N, C-alpha and C positions, 0 to 999 in steps of 0.2 A: 535332346541329341544335337542341339546347336551349340556353338561355342559361347563362352562367357561374353557379356555384352560388349566389353572392351577389347575383345580379341577376335579379329577377322578370320583366324585359322579354324579349320574344322576339327573341333574337339568332341569326339563322340561321347566321351564320358567327362563332362565339364567339371565335375567335382573330384576327378581322380586323374592327376597328371600322368602317372605312370601308365595306367591303362589306356589313356588317350594316345600317349606316345607309342605304346605297343601297337595299337591298331593302325596308327599312321605309318609306322615302320613297315607293316605288312602291306597296307594299301598303296604306299608310295612306290612300290615295285610294279604297279599295274602296267605301265608302258612296256616293260621288258620281260615280265614273267607271266603276263596274262591274268594276274589276280583279278578276280571278279567282284565288283562292288556288291552285287546281290548276295554272293556267298559270305562276304565279310559282314554285310548287314544282318543276315540270318544269325551269324554267331553273336553279333552285338545285341540283337533282340533277345536271344536266348539268355544273355547275361545281364539284362536290364535290372533284375531283381536280386543280383548277386555281386554287385560292384564291390571290388576289394577282396573277394574270395578267389585266391589264386588257384585253388584246386578246381573250382568251377571254370575258371579261365582255361586251364590246361585241358579239362575234359571236353569243353565245347570245341576248342580249336582242333583237338585231336580227332574228335568225331567228324568234323568237316573235312579234315585231311583224309581220314579213312574213306569217306564218301567219295571224294574226288579221285583218290588213288584207285578205288574199285572201278570207277568209270573208266579211268585210264587202262586198267587191266583188261576190261572188256574191249575197248578199242584196239588195244594191242593184239588181242587174240583175233580180232577181225582183220588184222593187217593195216590198221590205220595208225601208222607209227607217229606221224606228226601230231595227230590229235592226242595220242597217248602221252607224248612228250610234253605237250602243253598241260595236260592234267597232272603229270608228275611234278613239273615245275611249281604249279600252284599248290599242290598237296604238300610238297617239301616246305614251302614257306609257311603254310598253315600249321604244320607240325612244329616248326622252329619258333613260330610266334607263341604257341601255347607253352612250350617247354621252357622259355626263357625266365619265367618268374618262379620256377620250382626250386625251393630250398627246404630241406636238403634234397639233393637228387635221389631218386628212387631207381630200383631196377626197371620199373615201368617207364619212367621218363628217359632213362638211358636207352631203352629199346626203341622208344619213339624217335629219339634224336638219331640213333643209328639208322632207322628206317628212312628218315628225312635225307640223310646223306646218300643212302643207297639208291633211292628213287631219283635224286638229283643226278647221280652218276648215270642211271639208266636213261634219263632224259638227254644228258649230254651226248650219249652214244647215238641218239636218233636225230639230233639237230644238225643240220648241214651248215648253217651260218648263224652266228659265228661257230667256228669249230672250238669245242671245249675239251680240253685234255686233262684229266685228273693226273697229278704227278706227286712224287715224293722228293722233297728237297733235303739232301744230306745236312744234318745238324748234330754236331758233337757226336755222341754215341748212338744217335737215333736219326729220325727224319721228321720233317714237318710236312703235313698234308697241304696240298695246294691245288688250285684250278688254273691251268694255263689257258687263257682265252686268246686264241690266235687272231692276228689281224686279218681283215678281209683282203684276200689276194689281189682283188681288182684295184685296191687302193694302195698297194705296196710296190708292185712291179717286181723286178728280179733282185733288187738290192736288199740286204738285211734291214729290218725294220726297227723302229723304236719300240720300247716296252716300258710299262710302268709296274713297279712292284707295289702291291696294294695290301698293307697290313690291316688287321682288325682294330677294334677299339676296346672298350671295357667289357662289352656285353654283346657283340655282334659276331658273325661268322662268315666264312668265305662264301657260303651259299646265299646268305642274305645280301652280301656285298655285290654278288653278281647282279642282283636285281636292281642295283642302284646305277643303271645306265651303262654298264660294261659293253653291251652290244653296240652301243653308240660310239664308244671309244674304238672298238674293233673296226667299225665302219670308216673311221678316220684313218685306218692303216697303222694303228698303234696296238700292240699286244698288251696283255695285262696278266700278271702272275698274282692271283689272290691267295694269300697265305694265312692259314690258321697258325699264328705264332704262339709262343708260350703264353698260357693263361686264357686261351681262346679256342672256341669251336672244338674240334676233335682232339686237339693237343691237350686241353685241360680235362676233357671228359674221359678219353680213353687211353691217353698216353702219359698221364701223370706229370705234365709239364706245367708248373705254375708260372704265373706272371713274374718277369724280372725287369729290373730297372735298366740293365745293360743291353739295350736294344741292338747295339752293334754286334753282340755275340751271335745273333741270328741274321742280322741284316747283311753282314758281309758274306757268309755262305750263300744266301739267297741271291745276292748280286752276282756272285761267281757262278751260280747255277745258270742264271739267265745268260750271262756273258759267254758261257761255254757252248750255248746252243747256236748253231750256225744261222738260224733264221733271224737272229737279233744282232744289232749293232751295239757292241760293248760301250761305245761312247755315247749312246742315246738311251740310257736305262735310268729312269727316274724312280722316286719313291714317294708314296702317299699313304695316308691313313686318316681315319675319322675319329671324332670324339676324343677318347683317351689317346687315340692315335695321333692327336695333335702334339703329344709328347714323343711317341715312337719315331714318327717320320723325321721331325727336325733333329732329333738326336742322331738317327741313322745317317742323315745327310751331312751332319757336322763332323761325325767321326769316321765315316766311310766316304772320302772325297771323290770316289769314282762315280758316285750317283750324279746324274747330269742335271737333275732338277728335283725340287721337293714341294709337295703340297700338304699343308695342314688343313684338313677339313674340319674346322673347329679348333679353337686355340686351347693350349695348356701352358702353365708356367711353373707352378709349385703344387703338385698333386698331394703332397703331404699336407700342406696348409689347407687345401680344399677339404680333405677328409677330416682333419682335426676339427675344423669348424662344424662339418656335418655331424660328426659324432657327438660333439657338445650339444648342438641344436636338437639332435634326436633325444639325447638324455634329458633335455629340458621339456620335451613333449612337443616340439615343433613339428609341423608337417612339411616335408621337404619335397622339392621337385627332383626326384630320383627316377632314372630310367629302369631300374631293377630294384628288388628288395635290398636293404643294406647288407644282409648277410652274404651277398654276392662278393663283397670285398674280401672277406676271409677266405672264401672258397677259391677264388682265382689266384690268390696269393699263396694258398696251401698252408694256412696257419689256423690256429684254433682260438684266437682271442683278438679283441680290438687293439690291445696294447702291442701284440706281435705284428698285427697289420700295419699300425702306424710306424713301427720300427723299420719294416721293409720299405715303406713308402718314403723313408728319408732320402732314398736315392733318386726319387722321381722328380728332380728339379732341373730346369733347363738353364738357369743362370750359370754362366761359366762355360756352357756347352755351345749354345747357338751362336755365340760370338765367333765361333770357329767356322761357321757355314760360309761357303763361297759360291755354291751353285745358285741358279735362279730359284726363287722362293715365292710361293703364293699361299696366303692365309686367308681362309674364308671364315666368316663369323656372322652369326645372326645378332642384330641389333637388340633383340629381346631374349637372348639366350638365358634361360632360367638356371642353367647349371654351372656355366662359366661366365662371369661378368665380362662385358666388352672391355672394361679397363685392363684386364689381364691379357686379353688379345693384343691390345695396343702396347703393353709392356713387353710381350714376347716379340712382337713385330719390330719394335724399336731396337731390341737387343740383337737381332739376327744380323750377322756380319756380311751378308750377301749385298753386293752393290745393286744387283737386279732383283728387287723384291717388291711385291704388290700385296696390299691389304684390301680385301673386298668385304664391305660390311653390308648385309642385306637389311633393308628397312622394312618397317611395317607396311608401308604403301606398296612396295613392289613385291612383297612376299619373300619367304625363305628367312624370316626373322627369328624363327625358333631355332633350337639346338641343332646344328648340322643341317639346316634347311629341311627338317622333317616335315614341315608344313608345305613345302614346295620343292621336292627333290629335283625336279627338271631344271629349274633356274640355277640350282647349284652345279649340277653335273655339266650342263652346257657351258657354264663359265669355266670349269676346270678343264673340260675336254678341248675347248678352243685355245685356252692358254697353253695346254700341253702341246697341241699341234703347232702352234706358233713358235714355242721355244725349242722343241725337239726337232722339228722338221727344218729349222733354220741352222742347226749346228753342223 
């Protein structure tokens, strides 16, 4: 249960990249959701003889989620609301950690996911700071589920505050993203609207909204939703996203010029090319560093074949788009990112048209050198939050 000899990161399952990253995604939220290393370790120990069995992964994480949720229910009945909220936050993350590898989705997995969303909402109603408000953002003929994390009132004063729109990636959710340091952003006096966009979270599971290339179709109504709220300054609304979100956020900021800044938490450039190579490599029997099973691609795109998936991915290219960006831009990338090579991050950064742009590459020595700093979330979020505070508070 120690990492590979040449890798200083904590890799619980050193011979299985996906499972190691899944566990780190859960554990990395510990400072902000109270995820308990003992509980995570108990799940890991139970899975030691089942590495690679995604049903066993789902069952063990669900079992731990149920155990912690039951503890929360007992505390809630006793009137201990904050203890109950802490249990619900942890249980929600355990449920979603388990569910993320299930393909095809089943009624049971859907029910577990729905429970994770519900108990997160219950926790949000009990927590005083930060104030978390579940909202619905109008989008075409439906709406997108989102979490509006309000800024700490002690840090904002009486004036409208800045706010970041935070879109998902390829396989994350608004509840998981809350656990990546959002309370620290709120403490800086900056709000955050975390959105399950098409192809993510509740939107793909319960609303039949597949992933689309045209991020601006939902980024513009999301911007307008935030701008219409009196507690926020319409001139200080930024956009960010992680992993595949390194495509969403730059495209949104390039084609919706009202965004005041943009963060790509992990780079993208040509997602079609990435998956064309991945599928060829998989066909040849190679073992790839993927964060979810390859079947996830067809599921989020709403198609039934690899050929159809690649056709849809033809629009997921940033060349010719990011050259139009004008707002301040920050790109974070890990030196050892196994999913997206550093050279592609440099190519994207060089193409961005903004005059004020920064590329931060995290090295092996300092930590955060894996994909989206999954090996050291704190170093990533502190870099982003301080940059946002400097950029948006100075406007």
